[in-house]
PDB file of N, CA, C, O and CB in Angstrom:
ATOM      1  N   MET A   1      13.505  15.146   8.980  1.00  0.00           N
ATOM      2  CA  MET A   1      13.277  15.017   7.558  1.00  0.00           C
ATOM      3  C   MET A   1      11.813  14.697   7.320  1.00  0.00           C
ATOM      4  O   MET A   1      11.142  14.135   8.185  1.00  0.00           O
ATOM      5  CB  MET A   1      14.185  13.934   6.948  1.00  0.00           C
ATOM      6  N   THR A   2      11.334  15.047   6.174  1.00  0.00           N
ATOM      7  CA  THR A   2       9.940  14.824   5.823  1.00  0.00           C
ATOM      8  C   THR A   2       9.803  13.544   5.019  1.00  0.00           C
ATOM      9  O   THR A   2      10.504  13.346   4.026  1.00  0.00           O
ATOM     10  CB  THR A   2       9.380  16.015   5.034  1.00  0.00           C
ATOM     11  N   VAL A   3       8.894  12.671   5.451  1.00  0.00           N
ATOM     12  CA  VAL A   3       8.542  11.466   4.701  1.00  0.00           C
ATOM     13  C   VAL A   3       7.024  11.432   4.586  1.00  0.00           C
ATOM     14  O   VAL A   3       6.317  12.112   5.330  1.00  0.00           O
ATOM     15  CB  VAL A   3       9.097  10.159   5.397  1.00  0.00           C
ATOM     16  N   TRP A   4       6.540  10.644   3.656  1.00  0.00           N
ATOM     17  CA  TRP A   4       5.101  10.487   3.448  1.00  0.00           C
ATOM     18  C   TRP A   4       4.708   9.095   3.899  1.00  0.00           C
ATOM     19  O   TRP A   4       5.248   8.104   3.409  1.00  0.00           O
ATOM     20  CB  TRP A   4       4.706  10.726   1.956  1.00  0.00           C
ATOM     21  N   ILE A   5       3.767   9.016   4.831  1.00  0.00           N
ATOM     22  CA  ILE A   5       3.298   7.731   5.338  1.00  0.00           C
ATOM     23  C   ILE A   5       1.808   7.630   5.039  1.00  0.00           C
ATOM     24  O   ILE A   5       1.004   8.405   5.557  1.00  0.00           O
ATOM     25  CB  ILE A   5       3.584   7.578   6.876  1.00  0.00           C
ATOM     26  N   ASN A   6       1.454   6.668   4.198  1.00  0.00           N
ATOM     27  CA  ASN A   6       0.056   6.494   3.756  1.00  0.00           C
ATOM     28  C   ASN A   6      -0.525   7.810   3.252  1.00  0.00           C
ATOM     29  O   ASN A   6      -1.679   8.133   3.533  1.00  0.00           O
ATOM     30  CB  ASN A   6      -0.814   5.945   4.907  1.00  0.00           C
ATOM     31  N   GLY A   7       0.274   8.563   2.509  1.00  0.00           N
ATOM     32  CA  GLY A   7      -0.190   9.784   1.875  1.00  0.00           C
ATOM     33  C   GLY A   7      -0.158  11.022   2.748  1.00  0.00           C
ATOM     34  O   GLY A   7      -0.484  12.112   2.278  1.00  0.00           O
ATOM     35  N   ALA A   8       0.226  10.883   4.006  1.00  0.00           N
ATOM     36  CA  ALA A   8       0.281  12.037   4.913  1.00  0.00           C
ATOM     37  C   ALA A   8       1.740  12.373   5.225  1.00  0.00           C
ATOM     38  O   ALA A   8       2.581  11.488   5.385  1.00  0.00           O
ATOM     39  CB  ALA A   8      -0.508  11.750   6.231  1.00  0.00           C
ATOM     40  N   GLU A   9       2.008  13.651   5.305  1.00  0.00           N
ATOM     41  CA  GLU A   9       3.354  14.125   5.578  1.00  0.00           C
ATOM     42  C   GLU A   9       3.682  13.968   7.064  1.00  0.00           C
ATOM     43  O   GLU A   9       2.880  14.325   7.927  1.00  0.00           O
ATOM     44  CB  GLU A   9       3.505  15.591   5.143  1.00  0.00           C
ATOM     45  N   HIS A  10       4.874  13.429   7.354  1.00  0.00           N
ATOM     46  CA  HIS A  10       5.343  13.245   8.727  1.00  0.00           C
ATOM     47  C   HIS A  10       6.781  13.711   8.828  1.00  0.00           C
ATOM     48  O   HIS A  10       7.553  13.581   7.877  1.00  0.00           O
ATOM     49  CB  HIS A  10       5.215  11.765   9.171  1.00  0.00           C
ATOM     50  N   GLU A  11       7.139  14.253   9.977  1.00  0.00           N
ATOM     51  CA  GLU A  11       8.526  14.633  10.250  1.00  0.00           C
ATOM     52  C   GLU A  11       9.157  13.543  11.106  1.00  0.00           C
ATOM     53  O   GLU A  11       8.653  13.214  12.180  1.00  0.00           O
ATOM     54  CB  GLU A  11       8.610  16.031  10.962  1.00  0.00           C
ATOM     55  N   LEU A  12      10.255  12.991  10.626  1.00  0.00           N
ATOM     56  CA  LEU A  12      11.004  11.988  11.371  1.00  0.00           C
ATOM     57  C   LEU A  12      12.444  12.459  11.492  1.00  0.00           C
ATOM     58  O   LEU A  12      12.910  13.263  10.684  1.00  0.00           O
ATOM     59  CB  LEU A  12      10.927  10.591  10.681  1.00  0.00           C
ATOM     60  N   GLY A  13      13.139  11.966  12.488  1.00  0.00           N
ATOM     61  CA  GLY A  13      14.531  12.330  12.687  1.00  0.00           C
ATOM     62  C   GLY A  13      15.431  11.722  11.620  1.00  0.00           C
ATOM     63  O   GLY A  13      15.089  10.713  11.004  1.00  0.00           O
ATOM     64  N   GLU A  14      16.570  12.340  11.414  1.00  0.00           N
ATOM     65  CA  GLU A  14      17.553  11.789  10.480  1.00  0.00           C
ATOM     66  C   GLU A  14      17.912  10.376  10.915  1.00  0.00           C
ATOM     67  O   GLU A  14      18.035  10.102  12.109  1.00  0.00           O
ATOM     68  CB  GLU A  14      18.826  12.684  10.409  1.00  0.00           C
ATOM     69  N   GLY A  15      18.077   9.490   9.959  1.00  0.00           N
ATOM     70  CA  GLY A  15      18.412   8.103  10.270  1.00  0.00           C
ATOM     71  C   GLY A  15      17.212   7.257  10.645  1.00  0.00           C
ATOM     72  O   GLY A  15      17.376   6.131  11.113  1.00  0.00           O
ATOM     73  N   ALA A  16      16.008   7.775  10.449  1.00  0.00           N
ATOM     74  CA  ALA A  16      14.797   7.031  10.790  1.00  0.00           C
ATOM     75  C   ALA A  16      14.688   5.783   9.917  1.00  0.00           C
ATOM     76  O   ALA A  16      15.166   5.752   8.784  1.00  0.00           O
ATOM     77  CB  ALA A  16      13.542   7.921  10.624  1.00  0.00           C
ATOM     78  N   ASN A  17      14.046   4.757  10.476  1.00  0.00           N
ATOM     79  CA  ASN A  17      13.842   3.516   9.731  1.00  0.00           C
ATOM     80  C   ASN A  17      12.347   3.195   9.671  1.00  0.00           C
ATOM     81  O   ASN A  17      11.513   3.981  10.120  1.00  0.00           O
ATOM     82  CB  ASN A  17      14.630   2.344  10.384  1.00  0.00           C
ATOM     83  N   VAL A  18      12.026   2.045   9.118  1.00  0.00           N
ATOM     84  CA  VAL A  18      10.626   1.644   8.961  1.00  0.00           C
ATOM     85  C   VAL A  18       9.914   1.573  10.308  1.00  0.00           C
ATOM     86  O   VAL A  18       8.760   1.988  10.410  1.00  0.00           O
ATOM     87  CB  VAL A  18      10.536   0.291   8.252  1.00  0.00           C
ATOM     88  N   LEU A  19      10.573   1.058  11.341  1.00  0.00           N
ATOM     89  CA  LEU A  19       9.938   0.981  12.661  1.00  0.00           C
ATOM     90  C   LEU A  19       9.579   2.372  13.186  1.00  0.00           C
ATOM     91  O   LEU A  19       8.541   2.541  13.826  1.00  0.00           O
ATOM     92  CB  LEU A  19      10.866   0.267  13.658  1.00  0.00           C
ATOM     93  N   ASP A  20      10.418   3.358  12.924  1.00  0.00           N
ATOM     94  CA  ASP A  20      10.115   4.732  13.334  1.00  0.00           C
ATOM     95  C   ASP A  20       8.878   5.249  12.613  1.00  0.00           C
ATOM     96  O   ASP A  20       8.072   5.971  13.200  1.00  0.00           O
ATOM     97  CB  ASP A  20      11.312   5.656  13.057  1.00  0.00           C
ATOM     98  N   ALA A  21       8.726   4.885  11.350  1.00  0.00           N
ATOM     99  CA  ALA A  21       7.547   5.303  10.587  1.00  0.00           C
ATOM    100  C   ALA A  21       6.283   4.676  11.170  1.00  0.00           C
ATOM    101  O   ALA A  21       5.258   5.346  11.293  1.00  0.00           O
ATOM    102  CB  ALA A  21       7.698   4.916   9.102  1.00  0.00           C
ATOM    103  N   LEU A  22       6.354   3.393  11.530  1.00  0.00           N
ATOM    104  CA  LEU A  22       5.197   2.738  12.146  1.00  0.00           C
ATOM    105  C   LEU A  22       4.829   3.425  13.459  1.00  0.00           C
ATOM    106  O   LEU A  22       3.653   3.665  13.732  1.00  0.00           O
ATOM    107  CB  LEU A  22       5.486   1.242  12.389  1.00  0.00           C
ATOM    108  N   ASP A  23       5.832   3.735  14.262  1.00  0.00           N
ATOM    109  CA  ASP A  23       5.583   4.414  15.532  1.00  0.00           C
ATOM    110  C   ASP A  23       4.969   5.791  15.307  1.00  0.00           C
ATOM    111  O   ASP A  23       4.086   6.202  16.059  1.00  0.00           O
ATOM    112  CB  ASP A  23       6.882   4.542  16.333  1.00  0.00           C
ATOM    113  N   ALA A  24       5.423   6.506  14.284  1.00  0.00           N
ATOM    114  CA  ALA A  24       4.924   7.860  14.010  1.00  0.00           C
ATOM    115  C   ALA A  24       3.437   7.864  13.688  1.00  0.00           C
ATOM    116  O   ALA A  24       2.732   8.831  13.980  1.00  0.00           O
ATOM    117  CB  ALA A  24       5.699   8.483  12.857  1.00  0.00           C
ATOM    118  N   MET A  25       2.967   6.783  13.087  1.00  0.00           N
ATOM    119  CA  MET A  25       1.539   6.750  12.746  1.00  0.00           C
ATOM    120  C   MET A  25       0.728   5.903  13.719  1.00  0.00           C
ATOM    121  O   MET A  25      -0.480   5.736  13.547  1.00  0.00           O
ATOM    122  CB  MET A  25       1.353   6.219  11.337  1.00  0.00           C
ATOM    123  N   GLY A  26       1.391   5.369  14.740  1.00  0.00           N
ATOM    124  CA  GLY A  26       0.680   4.571  15.737  1.00  0.00           C
ATOM    125  C   GLY A  26       0.245   3.218  15.220  1.00  0.00           C
ATOM    126  O   GLY A  26      -0.715   2.637  15.727  1.00  0.00           O
ATOM    127  N   ALA A  27       0.940   2.711  14.216  1.00  0.00           N
ATOM    128  CA  ALA A  27       0.581   1.415  13.633  1.00  0.00           C
ATOM    129  C   ALA A  27       1.165   0.281  14.459  1.00  0.00           C
ATOM    130  O   ALA A  27       2.225   0.432  15.065  1.00  0.00           O
ATOM    131  CB  ALA A  27       1.071   1.317  12.177  1.00  0.00           C
ATOM    132  N   PRO A  28       0.480  -0.849  14.486  1.00  0.00           N
ATOM    133  CA  PRO A  28       1.026  -2.008  15.187  1.00  0.00           C
ATOM    134  C   PRO A  28       2.211  -2.579  14.410  1.00  0.00           C
ATOM    135  O   PRO A  28       2.390  -2.285  13.228  1.00  0.00           O
ATOM    136  CB  PRO A  28      -0.062  -3.088  15.387  1.00  0.00           C
ATOM    137  N   ARG A  29       2.999  -3.381  15.074  1.00  0.00           N
ATOM    138  CA  ARG A  29       4.146  -4.001  14.411  1.00  0.00           C
ATOM    139  C   ARG A  29       3.829  -5.420  13.940  1.00  0.00           C
ATOM    140  O   ARG A  29       4.696  -6.109  13.403  1.00  0.00           O
ATOM    141  CB  ARG A  29       5.348  -4.024  15.351  1.00  0.00           C
ATOM    142  N   VAL A  30       2.600  -5.847  14.142  1.00  0.00           N
ATOM    143  CA  VAL A  30       2.152  -7.156  13.657  1.00  0.00           C
ATOM    144  C   VAL A  30       0.884  -6.957  12.838  1.00  0.00           C
ATOM    145  O   VAL A  30       0.129  -6.009  13.055  1.00  0.00           O
ATOM    146  CB  VAL A  30       1.902  -8.151  14.844  1.00  0.00           C
ATOM    147  N   GLY A  31       0.665  -7.861  11.899  1.00  0.00           N
ATOM    148  CA  GLY A  31      -0.547  -7.791  11.090  1.00  0.00           C
ATOM    149  C   GLY A  31      -0.519  -6.719  10.024  1.00  0.00           C
ATOM    150  O   GLY A  31      -1.562  -6.352   9.483  1.00  0.00           O
ATOM    151  N   VAL A  32       0.673  -6.208   9.712  1.00  0.00           N
ATOM    152  CA  VAL A  32       0.785  -5.188   8.672  1.00  0.00           C
ATOM    153  C   VAL A  32       1.913  -5.566   7.709  1.00  0.00           C
ATOM    154  O   VAL A  32       2.812  -6.338   8.041  1.00  0.00           O
ATOM    155  CB  VAL A  32       1.040  -3.783   9.296  1.00  0.00           C
ATOM    156  N   ALA A  33       1.832  -4.999   6.524  1.00  0.00           N
ATOM    157  CA  ALA A  33       2.903  -5.102   5.534  1.00  0.00           C
ATOM    158  C   ALA A  33       3.351  -3.685   5.223  1.00  0.00           C
ATOM    159  O   ALA A  33       2.559  -2.745   5.297  1.00  0.00           O
ATOM    160  CB  ALA A  33       2.433  -5.862   4.229  1.00  0.00           C
ATOM    161  N   VAL A  34       4.628  -3.535   4.874  1.00  0.00           N
ATOM    162  CA  VAL A  34       5.181  -2.206   4.623  1.00  0.00           C
ATOM    163  C   VAL A  34       5.897  -2.182   3.276  1.00  0.00           C
ATOM    164  O   VAL A  34       6.635  -3.104   2.930  1.00  0.00           O
ATOM    165  CB  VAL A  34       6.147  -1.793   5.757  1.00  0.00           C
ATOM    166  N   ALA A  35       5.664  -1.108   2.526  1.00  0.00           N
ATOM    167  CA  ALA A  35       6.401  -0.859   1.285  1.00  0.00           C
ATOM    168  C   ALA A  35       7.016   0.532   1.396  1.00  0.00           C
ATOM    169  O   ALA A  35       6.392   1.463   1.904  1.00  0.00           O
ATOM    170  CB  ALA A  35       5.465  -0.976   0.013  1.00  0.00           C
ATOM    171  N   VAL A  36       8.236   0.656   0.918  1.00  0.00           N
ATOM    172  CA  VAL A  36       8.919   1.949   0.867  1.00  0.00           C
ATOM    173  C   VAL A  36       9.238   2.224  -0.592  1.00  0.00           C
ATOM    174  O   VAL A  36       9.916   1.439  -1.255  1.00  0.00           O
ATOM    175  CB  VAL A  36      10.225   1.963   1.756  1.00  0.00           C
ATOM    176  N   ASP A  37       8.741   3.343  -1.076  1.00  0.00           N
ATOM    177  CA  ASP A  37       8.935   3.722  -2.475  1.00  0.00           C
ATOM    178  C   ASP A  37       8.565   2.577  -3.417  1.00  0.00           C
ATOM    179  O   ASP A  37       9.297   2.254  -4.353  1.00  0.00           O
ATOM    180  CB  ASP A  37      10.386   4.149  -2.713  1.00  0.00           C
ATOM    181  N   ALA A  38       7.404   1.973  -3.141  1.00  0.00           N
ATOM    182  CA  ALA A  38       6.782   0.931  -3.960  1.00  0.00           C
ATOM    183  C   ALA A  38       7.514  -0.406  -3.921  1.00  0.00           C
ATOM    184  O   ALA A  38       7.252  -1.267  -4.761  1.00  0.00           O
ATOM    185  CB  ALA A  38       6.696   1.398  -5.376  1.00  0.00           C
ATOM    186  N   GLU A  39       8.421  -0.604  -2.971  1.00  0.00           N
ATOM    187  CA  GLU A  39       9.116  -1.877  -2.802  1.00  0.00           C
ATOM    188  C   GLU A  39       8.750  -2.465  -1.440  1.00  0.00           C
ATOM    189  O   GLU A  39       8.941  -1.817  -0.410  1.00  0.00           O
ATOM    190  CB  GLU A  39      10.661  -1.693  -2.934  1.00  0.00           C
ATOM    191  N   VAL A  40       8.231  -3.679  -1.433  1.00  0.00           N
ATOM    192  CA  VAL A  40       7.874  -4.334  -0.177  1.00  0.00           C
ATOM    193  C   VAL A  40       9.136  -4.563   0.648  1.00  0.00           C
ATOM    194  O   VAL A  40      10.165  -5.000   0.133  1.00  0.00           O
ATOM    195  CB  VAL A  40       7.136  -5.678  -0.439  1.00  0.00           C
ATOM    196  N   VAL A  41       9.031  -4.257   1.943  1.00  0.00           N
ATOM    197  CA  VAL A  41      10.156  -4.448   2.857  1.00  0.00           C
ATOM    198  C   VAL A  41       9.817  -5.619   3.777  1.00  0.00           C
ATOM    199  O   VAL A  41       8.845  -5.550   4.529  1.00  0.00           O
ATOM    200  CB  VAL A  41      10.456  -3.139   3.684  1.00  0.00           C
ATOM    201  N   PRO A  42      10.608  -6.692   3.728  1.00  0.00           N
ATOM    202  CA  PRO A  42      10.347  -7.830   4.624  1.00  0.00           C
ATOM    203  C   PRO A  42      10.438  -7.398   6.091  1.00  0.00           C
ATOM    204  O   PRO A  42      11.266  -6.560   6.447  1.00  0.00           O
ATOM    205  CB  PRO A  42      11.349  -8.979   4.345  1.00  0.00           C
ATOM    206  N   ARG A  43       9.598  -7.964   6.920  1.00  0.00           N
ATOM    207  CA  ARG A  43       9.556  -7.622   8.346  1.00  0.00           C
ATOM    208  C   ARG A  43      10.944  -7.706   8.988  1.00  0.00           C
ATOM    209  O   ARG A  43      11.288  -6.871   9.824  1.00  0.00           O
ATOM    210  CB  ARG A  43       8.585  -8.550   9.083  1.00  0.00           C
ATOM    211  N   ALA A  44      11.726  -8.689   8.610  1.00  0.00           N
ATOM    212  CA  ALA A  44      13.065  -8.854   9.191  1.00  0.00           C
ATOM    213  C   ALA A  44      13.986  -7.672   8.884  1.00  0.00           C
ATOM    214  O   ALA A  44      14.998  -7.480   9.558  1.00  0.00           O
ATOM    215  CB  ALA A  44      13.698 -10.138   8.677  1.00  0.00           C
ATOM    216  N   ASP A  45      13.638  -6.884   7.871  1.00  0.00           N
ATOM    217  CA  ASP A  45      14.477  -5.752   7.469  1.00  0.00           C
ATOM    218  C   ASP A  45      13.968  -4.397   7.957  1.00  0.00           C
ATOM    219  O   ASP A  45      14.591  -3.374   7.675  1.00  0.00           O
ATOM    220  CB  ASP A  45      14.591  -5.723   5.978  1.00  0.00           C
ATOM    221  N   TRP A  46      12.860  -4.368   8.674  1.00  0.00           N
ATOM    222  CA  TRP A  46      12.281  -3.091   9.080  1.00  0.00           C
ATOM    223  C   TRP A  46      13.252  -2.235   9.887  1.00  0.00           C
ATOM    224  O   TRP A  46      13.363  -1.034   9.642  1.00  0.00           O
ATOM    225  CB  TRP A  46      11.029  -3.330   9.887  1.00  0.00           C
ATOM    226  N   ALA A  47      13.948  -2.828  10.834  1.00  0.00           N
ATOM    227  CA  ALA A  47      14.850  -2.058  11.694  1.00  0.00           C
ATOM    228  C   ALA A  47      16.071  -1.556  10.933  1.00  0.00           C
ATOM    229  O   ALA A  47      16.659  -0.542  11.309  1.00  0.00           O
ATOM    230  CB  ALA A  47      15.295  -2.903  12.877  1.00  0.00           C
ATOM    231  N   SER A  48      16.452  -2.245   9.881  1.00  0.00           N
ATOM    232  CA  SER A  48      17.663  -1.863   9.149  1.00  0.00           C
ATOM    233  C   SER A  48      17.380  -1.100   7.862  1.00  0.00           C
ATOM    234  O   SER A  48      18.314  -0.706   7.164  1.00  0.00           O
ATOM    235  CB  SER A  48      18.465  -3.087   8.828  1.00  0.00           C
ATOM    236  N   THR A  49      16.105  -0.885   7.534  1.00  0.00           N
ATOM    237  CA  THR A  49      15.766  -0.152   6.313  1.00  0.00           C
ATOM    238  C   THR A  49      15.620   1.326   6.632  1.00  0.00           C
ATOM    239  O   THR A  49      14.618   1.765   7.196  1.00  0.00           O
ATOM    240  CB  THR A  49      14.463  -0.702   5.676  1.00  0.00           C
ATOM    241  N   ALA A  50      16.645   2.080   6.259  1.00  0.00           N
ATOM    242  CA  ALA A  50      16.654   3.520   6.521  1.00  0.00           C
ATOM    243  C   ALA A  50      15.751   4.247   5.526  1.00  0.00           C
ATOM    244  O   ALA A  50      15.633   3.857   4.365  1.00  0.00           O
ATOM    245  CB  ALA A  50      18.095   4.078   6.446  1.00  0.00           C
ATOM    246  N   LEU A  51      15.129   5.292   6.005  1.00  0.00           N
ATOM    247  CA  LEU A  51      14.301   6.143   5.150  1.00  0.00           C
ATOM    248  C   LEU A  51      15.088   7.389   4.778  1.00  0.00           C
ATOM    249  O   LEU A  51      15.944   7.849   5.534  1.00  0.00           O
ATOM    250  CB  LEU A  51      12.968   6.524   5.857  1.00  0.00           C
ATOM    251  N   ALA A  52      14.789   7.922   3.618  1.00  0.00           N
ATOM    252  CA  ALA A  52      15.417   9.157   3.159  1.00  0.00           C
ATOM    253  C   ALA A  52      14.348  10.241   3.096  1.00  0.00           C
ATOM    254  O   ALA A  52      13.153   9.947   3.050  1.00  0.00           O
ATOM    255  CB  ALA A  52      16.107   8.964   1.767  1.00  0.00           C
ATOM    256  N   ALA A  53      14.782  11.481   3.094  1.00  0.00           N
ATOM    257  CA  ALA A  53      13.829  12.588   2.949  1.00  0.00           C
ATOM    258  C   ALA A  53      13.023  12.355   1.674  1.00  0.00           C
ATOM    259  O   ALA A  53      13.586  12.074   0.615  1.00  0.00           O
ATOM    260  CB  ALA A  53      14.565  13.983   2.908  1.00  0.00           C
ATOM    261  N   GLY A  54      11.710  12.473   1.785  1.00  0.00           N
ATOM    262  CA  GLY A  54      10.833  12.292   0.642  1.00  0.00           C
ATOM    263  C   GLY A  54      10.394  10.860   0.403  1.00  0.00           C
ATOM    264  O   GLY A  54       9.634  10.598  -0.529  1.00  0.00           O
ATOM    265  N   SER A  55      10.858   9.920   1.230  1.00  0.00           N
ATOM    266  CA  SER A  55      10.441   8.518   1.073  1.00  0.00           C
ATOM    267  C   SER A  55       8.925   8.429   1.192  1.00  0.00           C
ATOM    268  O   SER A  55       8.295   9.183   1.934  1.00  0.00           O
ATOM    269  CB  SER A  55      11.129   7.601   2.134  1.00  0.00           C
ATOM    270  N   ARG A  56       8.359   7.490   0.446  1.00  0.00           N
ATOM    271  CA  ARG A  56       6.935   7.235   0.521  1.00  0.00           C
ATOM    272  C   ARG A  56       6.730   5.844   1.116  1.00  0.00           C
ATOM    273  O   ARG A  56       7.089   4.828   0.521  1.00  0.00           O
ATOM    274  CB  ARG A  56       6.264   7.358  -0.883  1.00  0.00           C
ATOM    275  N   VAL A  57       6.142   5.835   2.307  1.00  0.00           N
ATOM    276  CA  VAL A  57       5.937   4.598   3.053  1.00  0.00           C
ATOM    277  C   VAL A  57       4.452   4.262   3.018  1.00  0.00           C
ATOM    278  O   VAL A  57       3.608   5.107   3.314  1.00  0.00           O
ATOM    279  CB  VAL A  57       6.451   4.726   4.527  1.00  0.00           C
ATOM    280  N   GLU A  58       4.147   3.041   2.658  1.00  0.00           N
ATOM    281  CA  GLU A  58       2.765   2.575   2.674  1.00  0.00           C
ATOM    282  C   GLU A  58       2.663   1.443   3.685  1.00  0.00           C
ATOM    283  O   GLU A  58       3.405   0.463   3.611  1.00  0.00           O
ATOM    284  CB  GLU A  58       2.299   2.109   1.253  1.00  0.00           C
ATOM    285  N   VAL A  59       1.748   1.583   4.622  1.00  0.00           N
ATOM    286  CA  VAL A  59       1.505   0.553   5.641  1.00  0.00           C
ATOM    287  C   VAL A  59       0.135  -0.036   5.341  1.00  0.00           C
ATOM    288  O   VAL A  59      -0.871   0.674   5.328  1.00  0.00           O
ATOM    289  CB  VAL A  59       1.579   1.143   7.120  1.00  0.00           C
ATOM    290  N   LEU A  60       0.110  -1.332   5.104  1.00  0.00           N
ATOM    291  CA  LEU A  60      -1.115  -2.008   4.701  1.00  0.00           C
ATOM    292  C   LEU A  60      -1.524  -3.037   5.740  1.00  0.00           C
ATOM    293  O   LEU A  60      -0.686  -3.754   6.286  1.00  0.00           O
ATOM    294  CB  LEU A  60      -0.939  -2.674   3.336  1.00  0.00           C
ATOM    295  N   THR A  61      -2.818  -3.100   6.004  1.00  0.00           N
ATOM    296  CA  THR A  61      -3.365  -4.059   6.943  1.00  0.00           C
ATOM    297  C   THR A  61      -4.248  -5.033   6.173  1.00  0.00           C
ATOM    298  O   THR A  61      -5.079  -4.619   5.365  1.00  0.00           O
ATOM    299  CB  THR A  61      -4.162  -3.348   8.076  1.00  0.00           C
ATOM    300  N   ALA A  62      -4.071  -6.302   6.420  1.00  0.00           N
ATOM    301  CA  ALA A  62      -4.907  -7.310   5.762  1.00  0.00           C
ATOM    302  C   ALA A  62      -6.311  -7.253   6.351  1.00  0.00           C
ATOM    303  O   ALA A  62      -6.481  -7.151   7.566  1.00  0.00           O
ATOM    304  CB  ALA A  62      -4.300  -8.739   5.923  1.00  0.00           C
ATOM    305  N   VAL A  63      -7.301  -7.318   5.489  1.00  0.00           N
ATOM    306  CA  VAL A  63      -8.697  -7.300   5.916  1.00  0.00           C
ATOM    307  C   VAL A  63      -9.388  -8.502   5.298  1.00  0.00           C
ATOM    308  O   VAL A  63      -9.274  -8.748   4.097  1.00  0.00           O
ATOM    309  CB  VAL A  63      -9.410  -5.967   5.508  1.00  0.00           C
ATOM    310  N   GLN A  64     -10.099  -9.243   6.122  1.00  0.00           N
ATOM    311  CA  GLN A  64     -10.808 -10.406   5.647  1.00  0.00           C
ATOM    312  C   GLN A  64     -12.273 -10.067   5.456  1.00  0.00           C
ATOM    313  O   GLN A  64     -12.859  -9.343   6.260  1.00  0.00           O
ATOM    314  CB  GLN A  64     -10.640 -11.577   6.613  1.00  0.00           C
ATOM    315  N   GLY A  65     -12.844 -10.572   4.432  1.00  0.00           N
ATOM    316  CA  GLY A  65     -14.260 -10.316   4.209  1.00  0.00           C
ATOM    317  C   GLY A  65     -14.695 -10.889   2.884  1.00  0.00           C
ATOM    318  O   GLY A  65     -13.921 -11.550   2.192  1.00  0.00           O
ATOM    319  N   GLY A  66     -15.921 -10.635   2.543  1.00  0.00           N
ATOM    320  CA  GLY A  66     -16.377 -11.212   1.296  1.00  0.00           C
ATOM    321  C   GLY A  66     -17.569 -10.531   0.750  1.00  0.00           C
ATOM    322  O   GLY A  66     -18.069 -10.914  -0.307  1.00  0.00           O
TER     323      GLY A  66
END
């Protein structure tokens, strides 16, 4: 199925979850926040949050600076 991760199209298998999306883009599993279809997904729910075809996943990394 096709999902959008940080604005780029990715193909993931049926039943894919947030962790699969992170793996598809090579993102770390720490130091990031994830939103699916504009809803923040708590880290504890990443493995159980299924993605649907057309889901929009945003992976955000905190950056410190000034």
